[in-house]
LUMFI-652253 format. One line per 10 residues: their letters; for each residue x, y negated, z of N, C-alpha, C, O. Coordinates in steps of 0.1 Angstrom, whole numbers, padded with zeros to 4 digits. Layout:
a) X Y Z X Y Z X Y Z X Y Z ~ ...
% end
This chain:
mpkarhyadl) -0146 0013 -0194 -0133 0010 -0188 -0135 0006 -0173 -0125 0008 -0166 ~ -0146 0000 -0169 -0147 -0003 -0155 -0145 0009 -0145 -0140 0007 -0134 ~ -0149 0020 -0149 -0147 0032 -0141 -0132 0035 -0138 -0128 0038 -0127 ~ -0124 0034 -0149 -0110 0035 -0147 -0104 0025 -0138 -0095 0027 -0131 ~ -0109 0012 -0139 -0104 0002 -0131 -0108 0004 -0116 -0099 0002 -0107 ~ -0120 0009 -0114 -0124 0012 -0100 -0116 0023 -0094 -0111 0023 -0083 ~ -0113 0033 -0102 -0105 0045 -0098 -0091 0040 -0095 -0085 0045 -0085 ~ -0086 0032 -0104 -0072 0027 -0102 -0071 0019 -0089 -0061 0020 -0081 ~ -0081 0011 -0086 -0081 0003 -0074 -0081 0012 -0062 -0074 0010 -0052 ~ -0090 0022 -0062 -0091 0031 -0051 -0078 0039 -0049 -0074 0041 -0037
vavltglmwl) -0072 0044 -0059 -0059 0051 -0058 -0049 0042 -0052 -0041 0047 -0043 ~ -0048 0030 -0057 -0037 0021 -0051 -0040 0017 -0037 -0030 0017 -0029 ~ -0052 0015 -0033 -0055 0012 -0019 -0052 0024 -0010 -0046 0022 0001 ~ -0056 0036 -0014 -0054 0048 -0006 -0039 0051 -0005 -0034 0056 0005 ~ -0032 0049 -0016 -0017 0051 -0016 -0010 0042 -0007 -0002 0046 0001 ~ -0014 0030 -0007 -0008 0020 0002 -0012 0023 0017 -0003 0022 0025 ~ -0024 0028 0019 -0028 0032 0033 -0019 0044 0037 -0015 0044 0049 ~ -0017 0053 0029 -0009 0065 0032 0005 0061 0036 0011 0066 0045 ~ 0011 0052 0028 0025 0048 0031 0025 0040 0044 0035 0041 0051 ~ 0015 0032 0047 0014 0025 0059 0014 0035 0071 0020 0033 0081
vvfwsislsg) 0007 0046 0069 0006 0056 0080 0021 0062 0082 0025 0064 0093 ~ 0028 0064 0071 0041 0069 0072 0050 0059 0079 0058 0062 0088 ~ 0049 0046 0075 0058 0036 0081 0055 0034 0096 0064 0034 0104 ~ 0042 0034 0100 0039 0033 0114 0042 0045 0122 0046 0044 0134 ~ 0042 0057 0116 0046 0069 0123 0061 0069 0126 0065 0075 0136 ~ 0069 0062 0118 0083 0061 0121 0085 0053 0133 0093 0056 0142 ~ 0078 0042 0134 0078 0033 0146 0074 0041 0159 0080 0040 0169 ~ 0063 0048 0157 0057 0056 0168 0067 0067 0173 0069 0069 0185 ~ 0073 0073 0163 0083 0084 0166 0095 0078 0174 0099 0084 0184 ~ 0099 0067 0170 0110 0060 0177 0107 0056 0191 0115 0056 0200
qigsvepima) 0094 0051 0192 0090 0046 0205 0088 0057 0215 0092 0056 0227 ~ 0082 0069 0211 0080 0080 0221 0092 0090 0221 0092 0098 0230 ~ 0101 0088 0212 0112 0097 0212 0109 0111 0207 0116 0121 0211 ~ 0100 0113 0198 0096 0126 0193 0093 0125 0178 0090 0114 0173 ~ 0096 0136 0171 0094 0136 0157 0080 0140 0152 0078 0141 0140 ~ 0071 0144 0161 0058 0149 0157 0050 0139 0149 0044 0144 0139 ~ 0049 0127 0152 0041 0117 0144 0046 0116 0130 0038 0116 0120 ~ 0059 0115 0128 0064 0114 0114 0063 0127 0107 0060 0127 0094 ~ 0064 0138 0113 0062 0151 0106 0048 0153 0102 0045 0158 0091 ~ 0038 0149 0110 0024 0149 0107 0021 0140 0095 0014 0144 0085
allllatlvl) 0027 0128 0095 0024 0119 0084 0031 0124 0071 0024 0123 0060 ~ 0043 0129 0072 0049 0134 0060 0042 0147 0054 0041 0149 0042 ~ 0037 0155 0063 0029 0167 0059 0016 0162 0052 0013 0168 0042 ~ 0010 0152 0057 -0002 0147 0051 0001 0141 0037 -0006 0143 0027 ~ 0012 0133 0036 0016 0127 0024 0020 0138 0014 0016 0137 0002 ~ 0027 0148 0018 0031 0159 0009 0018 0167 0004 0018 0171 -0008 ~ 0008 0168 0012 -0004 0175 0008 -0011 0167 -0002 -0016 0172 -0012 ~ -0012 0154 -0001 -0019 0145 -0010 -0011 0145 -0024 -0017 0145 -0034 ~ 0002 0145 -0023 0010 0145 -0035 0008 0158 -0043 0006 0159 -0055 ~ 0008 0169 -0035 0006 0183 -0041 -0007 0184 -0048 -0009 0189 -0059
vsfvhrptrv) -0018 0179 -0041 -0031 0180 -0047 -0032 0171 -0059 -0038 0175 -0069 ~ -0026 0159 -0059 -0027 0151 -0071 -0019 0156 -0083 -0022 0153 -0094 ~ -0009 0165 -0080 -0002 0171 -0092 -0008 0184 -0096 -0007 0187 -0108 ~ -0015 0191 -0088 -0021 0204 -0091 -0035 0202 -0097 -0038 0209 -0106 ~ -0043 0193 -0092 -0056 0191 -0096 -0056 0184 -0110 -0052 0172 -0110 ~ -0060 0191 -0121 -0058 0185 -0134 -0065 0172 -0137 -0059 0163 -0142 ~ -0078 0171 -0133 -0085 0158 -0135 -0078 0146 -0129 -0077 0135 -0134 ~ -0073 0148 -0117 -0065 0138 -0110 -0052 0135 -0117 -0048 0123 -0118 ~ -0045 0145 -0121 -0033 0143 -0128 -0035 0135 -0141 -0026 0127 -0144 ~ -0045 0138 -0148 -0048 0131 -0161 -0051 0116 -0158 -0046 0108 -0165
lmrryhvrkr) -0059 0114 -0148 -0063 0100 -0144 -0051 0092 -0139 -0050 0080 -0141 ~ -0042 0099 -0132 -0030 0092 -0127 -0021 0087 -0138 -0013 0078 -0135 ~ -0021 0092 -0149 -0013 0088 -0160 -0018 0075 -0167 -0010 0069 -0174 ~ -0030 0072 -0165 -0035 0060 -0172 -0028 0047 -0168 -0023 0046 -0157 ~ -0029 0038 -0177 -0022 0025 -0175 -0027 0018 -0163 -0020 0012 -0156 ~ -0040 0017 -0161 -0046 0010 -0150 -0041 0014 -0137 -0039 0006 -0128 ~ -0040 0028 -0135 -0035 0033 -0122 -0021 0029 -0120 -0017 0025 -0109 ~ -0013 0030 -0130 0001 0026 -0129 0003 0011 -0126 0011 0007 -0117 ~ -0005 0003 -0133 -0005 -0011 -0130 -0009 -0015 -0116 -0002 -0023 -0110 ~ -0020 -0009 -0112 -0025 -0012 -0098 -0015 -0007 -0087 -0013 -0014 -0077
rtemwmhlla) -0009 0004 -0090 0001 0009 -0080 0013 0001 -0079 0019 -0001 -0069 ~ 0017 -0005 -0091 0029 -0014 -0091 0025 -0027 -0083 0033 -0032 -0076 ~ 0013 -0032 -0085 0009 -0043 -0077 0009 -0040 -0062 0013 -0049 -0054 ~ 0004 -0028 -0059 0004 -0024 -0045 0018 -0024 -0039 0020 -0028 -0028 ~ 0027 -0018 -0047 0041 -0017 -0042 0047 -0031 -0040 0055 -0033 -0030 ~ 0043 -0041 -0048 0048 -0054 -0046 0043 -0060 -0033 0051 -0067 -0026 ~ 0031 -0057 -0029 0025 -0062 -0017 0030 -0054 -0005 0032 -0060 0006 ~ 0032 -0041 -0007 0035 -0033 0005 0050 -0031 0008 0054 -0029 0019 ~ 0058 -0032 -0002 0072 -0030 0000 0082 -0041 -0003 0090 -0045 0005 ~ 0081 -0047 -0015 0090 -0057 -0019 0089 -0070 -0011 0099 -0075 -0005
lpltlaflfg) 0077 -0076 -0010 0076 -0088 -0002 0078 -0086 0013 0085 -0094 0019 ~ 0072 -0075 0019 0075 -0073 0034 0090 -0071 0037 0095 -0075 0047 ~ 0097 -0063 0028 0111 -0062 0031 0119 -0075 0030 0128 -0077 0039 ~ 0116 -0083 0021 0122 -0096 0020 0119 -0105 0032 0128 -0111 0038 ~ 0106 -0106 0035 0102 -0114 0047 0107 -0109 0060 0112 -0116 0068 ~ 0107 -0095 0062 0112 -0090 0074 0127 -0093 0075 0132 -0096 0086 ~ 0135 -0092 0064 0149 -0095 0065 0151 -0110 0068 0159 -0113 0077 ~ 0144 -0119 0062 0146 -0133 0065 0142 -0136 0079 0149 -0143 0086 ~ 0130 -0132 0083 0126 -0134 0097 0135 -0128 0107 0138 -0133 0118 ~ 0140 -0116 0104 0149 -0109 0113 0162 -0117 0115 0167 -0117 0126
vvieelllpl) 0167 -0122 0104 0180 -0130 0105 0177 -0143 0113 0185 -0146 0122 ~ 0166 -0149 0111 0163 -0162 0118 0161 -0158 0133 0166 -0166 0142 ~ 0153 -0148 0136 0151 -0144 0150 0164 -0140 0157 0167 -0144 0169 ~ 0173 -0133 0150 0186 -0129 0156 0195 -0141 0158 0202 -0142 0168 ~ 0194 -0151 0149 0203 -0162 0151 0198 -0172 0161 0206 -0178 0169 ~ 0185 -0174 0162 0180 -0184 0171 0176 -0179 0185 0177 -0186 0195 ~ 0171 -0166 0186 0165 -0162 0198 0173 -0151 0205 0181 -0153 0214 ~ 0172 -0139 0200 0179 -0127 0206 0182 -0117 0195 0175 -0116 0185 ~ 0191 -0108 0198 0194 -0097 0189 0182 -0087 0189 0176 -0084 0199 ~ 0180 -0081 0177 0169 -0071 0176 0175 -0057 0174 0186 -0056 0167
dglqkmllfn) 0169 -0047 0180 0174 -0033 0177 0166 -0028 0165 0157 -0034 0160 ~ 0169 -0015 0162 0163 -0009 0150 0148 -0008 0151 0141 -0010 0141 ~ 0143 -0004 0163 0128 -0003 0164 0121 -0016 0162 0110 -0017 0157 ~ 0127 -0027 0168 0121 -0040 0166 0121 -0045 0152 0111 -0051 0147 ~ 0132 -0041 0145 0132 -0045 0130 0122 -0037 0122 0116 -0042 0113 ~ 0120 -0024 0126 0110 -0016 0119 0096 -0021 0122 0087 -0021 0113 ~ 0094 -0025 0134 0081 -0031 0138 0078 -0044 0130 0067 -0046 0126 ~ 0088 -0052 0129 0087 -0064 0121 0083 -0061 0107 0074 -0067 0101 ~ 0090 -0051 0101 0086 -0047 0087 0072 -0041 0087 0065 -0044 0077 ~ 0068 -0033 0096 0055 -0027 0096 0044 -0038 0097 0034 -0037 0090
vfatagwlvf) 0046 -0048 0105 0036 -0059 0106 0035 -0066 0092 0024 -0069 0088 ~ 0046 -0069 0086 0046 -0076 0073 0040 -0066 0062 0032 -0071 0054 ~ 0043 -0053 0063 0037 -0044 0053 0022 -0043 0055 0015 -0042 0045 ~ 0018 -0042 0067 0003 -0041 0070 -0004 -0054 0065 -0014 -0053 0059 ~ 0002 -0066 0067 -0004 -0078 0063 -0004 -0079 0047 -0014 -0083 0041 ~ 0007 -0074 0041 0007 -0073 0026 -0003 -0064 0021 -0009 -0067 0010 ~ -0005 -0052 0027 -0015 -0043 0023 -0029 -0049 0024 -0038 -0048 0015 ~ -0032 -0056 0035 -0045 -0063 0037 -0047 -0074 0026 -0058 -0075 0022 ~ -0037 -0081 0023 -0038 -0091 0012 -0041 -0084 -0001 -0049 -0089 -0009 ~ -0035 -0073 -0004 -0037 -0065 -0016 -0052 -0060 -0016 -0059 -0061 -0026
vvtvliklam) -0057 -0055 -0005 -0071 -0050 -0004 -0081 -0062 -0006 -0090 -0061 -0014 ~ -0078 -0074 0000 -0087 -0085 -0002 -0086 -0090 -0017 -0096 -0093 -0023 ~ -0074 -0089 -0023 -0073 -0093 -0037 -0081 -0083 -0046 -0088 -0087 -0055 ~ -0080 -0070 -0043 -0088 -0060 -0051 -0103 -0063 -0049 -0111 -0062 -0059 ~ -0107 -0066 -0037 -0122 -0069 -0034 -0126 -0081 -0042 -0137 -0082 -0047 ~ -0118 -0091 -0042 -0121 -0104 -0049 -0122 -0101 -0064 -0132 -0105 -0071 ~ -0113 -0093 -0070 -0113 -0089 -0084 -0126 -0081 -0087 -0132 -0083 -0097 ~ -0129 -0072 -0078 -0141 -0064 -0079 -0154 -0073 -0080 -0163 -0071 -0088 ~ -0154 -0082 -0071 -0166 -0092 -0070 -0167 -0100 -0083 -0177 -0103 -0088 ~ -0155 -0104 -0088 -0155 -0112 -0100 -0160 -0104 -0112 -0167 -0109 -0121
hatrrprggn) -0155 -0092 -0113 -0160 -0083 -0124 -0174 -0079 -0123 -0181 -0078 -0133 ~ -0179 -0078 -0111 -0193 -0075 -0109 -0203 -0086 -0113 -0214 -0084 -0117 ~ -0198 -0099 -0111 -0207 -0110 -0113 -0205 -0116 -0127 -0212 -0125 -0132 ~ -0195 -0111 -0135 -0192 -0116 -0148 -0204 -0112 -0157 -0209 -0100 -0157 ~ -0207 -0121 -0166 -0218 -0118 -0176 -0213 -0109 -0187 -0201 -0110 -0190 ~ -0221 -0100 -0192 -0216 -0091 -0203 -0214 -0100 -0215 -0222 -0109 -0218 ~ -0203 -0097 -0222 -0200 -0104 -0235 -0208 -0099 -0246 -0212 -0087 -0246 ~ -0210 -0108 -0256 -0217 -0103 -0268 -0232 -0103 -0267 -0239 -0097 -0275 ~ -0237 -0109 -0257 -0252 -0109 -0255 -0258 -0119 -0264 -0252 -0126 -0272 ~ -0271 -0121 -0263 -0279 -0130 -0271 -0276 -0144 -0266 -0277 -0147 -0254
ra) -0273 -0153 -0276 -0270 -0167 -0273 -0281 -0175 -0280 -0283 -0174 -0292 ~ -0289 -0182 -0272 -0300 -0189 -0278 -0297 -0204 -0278 -0306 -0212 -0282
% end
C-alpha cells in the first residue's frame, strides 16, 4: 500500500502545480495583454489530461481511493481556502486602503493559492517522513 500512497501524493502535488501554472498564466496574460501564456498553460494541461485518460496504467491508478483522497486534500489547500482568504482580504483592502481591479484580485488569489500549495507539499513531506520512520507492526516483542 505505501506505493499507492506515494503515487497518490505525487499525482496530487503535480496536479496542484499544474493548476498553479494555469492560475499564474492568467495573471501574466492580463499583465502583458496577450493570450499566449494562458493558451500554452491550457495546452499543457489538456495534454496531461489526455495522457492520463489514454494511458491505461495511469487511468487505473487514478481511480484508486488514495489518489482521490489526496487530490481532494490538494483542492482544499489550492482552491477552497485561497478563494475564501482572497475574498476576505480583498474586502478588507478595498474598504480600508484602495479599490482593487481584476488583475490585483487575481494576483491576491494566486499568492494565497501558491502559499496553500506549499503548505500542502510540506504536509505531504511531513506525512512521508512520518511513514518512513514508523516501525513495522507485528514485529517481535521481547
